[in-house]
C-alpha positions as CSV (number, residue, x, y, z in Angstrom):
1,X,94.7,112.7,94.3
2,X,92.7,112.0,97.1
3,X,95.0,111.6,100.5
4,X,95.1,108.3,102.5
5,X,94.5,108.6,106.3
6,X,94.9,105.6,108.2
7,X,91.9,105.2,110.1
8,X,91.9,103.3,113.7
9,X,90.3,100.2,114.1
10,X,87.3,100.1,117.0
11,X,88.1,99.8,120.7
12,X,89.4,96.3,121.6
13,X,90.6,96.0,118.2
14,X,94.2,95.8,116.6
15,X,94.7,97.3,113.0
16,X,97.7,95.6,110.7
17,X,98.8,97.2,107.7
18,X,100.5,95.4,106.0
19,X,102.7,95.7,102.3
20,X,104.6,94.1,100.0
21,X,106.8,95.2,97.4
22,X,108.7,93.6,94.2
23,X,111.9,93.6,92.4
24,X,111.2,91.7,89.1
25,X,114.6,91.9,87.5
26,X,116.0,90.0,90.4
27,X,113.0,88.0,91.4
28,X,113.4,89.2,95.2
29,X,110.8,91.0,97.1
30,X,109.9,92.7,100.5
31,X,107.2,93.1,103.1
32,X,106.3,94.6,106.4
33,X,103.4,94.7,108.8
34,X,103.1,97.6,112.1
35,X,100.3,96.1,114.5
36,X,98.2,99.9,116.2
37,X,95.5,99.9,118.6
38,X,92.1,102.2,117.8
39,X,94.5,105.0,119.8
40,X,97.2,104.5,117.4
41,X,99.7,102.8,119.8
42,X,102.5,100.9,118.1
43,X,102.0,97.3,119.1
44,X,105.0,96.0,117.0
45,X,105.9,95.8,113.6
46,X,108.2,93.2,111.1
47,X,109.9,93.3,107.7
48,X,111.5,90.5,105.7
49,X,113.6,90.4,102.6
50,X,112.4,87.8,100.5
51,X,114.8,85.9,98.0
52,X,112.3,84.3,95.7
53,X,109.4,85.5,94.8
54,X,107.6,85.0,91.6
55,X,106.0,88.5,91.6
56,X,104.2,91.4,93.6
57,X,101.0,89.1,94.6
58,X,103.5,86.9,96.3
59,X,105.0,89.4,98.1
60,X,101.8,91.3,99.3
61,X,100.5,87.8,100.2
62,X,103.9,86.6,102.0
63,X,103.7,90.4,103.8
64,X,100.0,89.2,105.1
65,X,101.5,85.9,106.6
66,X,104.4,88.1,108.5
67,X,101.5,90.0,109.9
68,X,99.5,87.1,111.2
69,X,102.6,85.8,112.6
70,X,103.1,89.1,114.4
71,X,99.7,89.6,115.8
72,X,99.7,86.3,117.0
73,X,103.6,86.5,118.8
74,X,101.9,90.0,120.2
75,X,98.8,87.8,121.7
76,X,96.2,90.4,119.5
77,X,93.2,88.7,119.7
78,X,90.7,90.7,117.5
79,X,92.6,91.5,114.2
80,X,92.0,93.6,111.0
81,X,94.3,92.8,108.6
82,X,94.4,96.0,106.2
83,X,96.4,95.6,102.8
84,X,96.4,97.8,99.7
85,X,96.1,94.6,97.2
86,X,92.7,94.0,95.8
87,X,93.9,91.2,94.0
88,X,95.1,89.9,97.1
89,X,91.2,90.7,98.7
90,X,89.4,88.7,95.9
91,X,91.1,85.3,96.4
92,X,90.9,85.4,100.1
93,X,87.3,85.7,100.1
94,X,87.4,83.2,97.1
95,X,88.9,80.4,99.5
96,X,89.6,77.0,98.2
97,X,87.4,77.9,95.2
98,X,90.3,78.9,92.7
99,X,93.9,78.3,91.8
100,X,96.6,80.5,92.2
101,X,100.4,80.4,92.9
102,X,99.7,81.7,96.4
103,X,97.4,79.2,97.5
104,X,99.9,77.6,99.5
105,X,100.5,81.3,101.5
106,X,97.1,81.9,101.9
107,X,96.5,78.6,103.5
108,X,99.2,79.3,105.6
109,X,97.5,82.5,106.9
110,X,94.7,80.6,107.3
111,X,96.0,78.0,110.1
112,X,98.5,81.0,111.7
113,X,95.3,83.3,112.0
114,X,93.4,80.4,113.6
115,X,94.8,81.4,117.2
116,X,93.6,85.0,116.5
117,X,90.3,86.1,115.4
118,X,91.8,87.7,112.2
119,X,88.3,89.3,111.2
120,X,89.3,89.5,107.3
121,X,91.9,91.1,104.9
122,X,90.0,94.6,103.6
123,X,91.9,97.5,101.4
124,X,93.0,100.7,102.7
């Protein structure tokens, strides 16, 4: 198995690593986000519990939303949002061209990120 290594963003940028988790028997989820600069210096973090969650994709999307809120609160201007959820990235790239249970969360992320320069969701 290939070891995953955190890669810093370009100088002047902030990387927001996000991840979500889901407990299907309880329909609960959790998510977190961490901000770091190109030196790897800690810029803030958030962790949240989602008492009513549809599936793991929903918890991943909520974690991205929480990361966007964190970046805005930290007054980060140029942000890379990094996730391990390929399905979420595919839906982000498709934009409003598709229907999904997480479309409202994706719209919320876009609204929140309008005050920051959120480049794109990238896969880690």
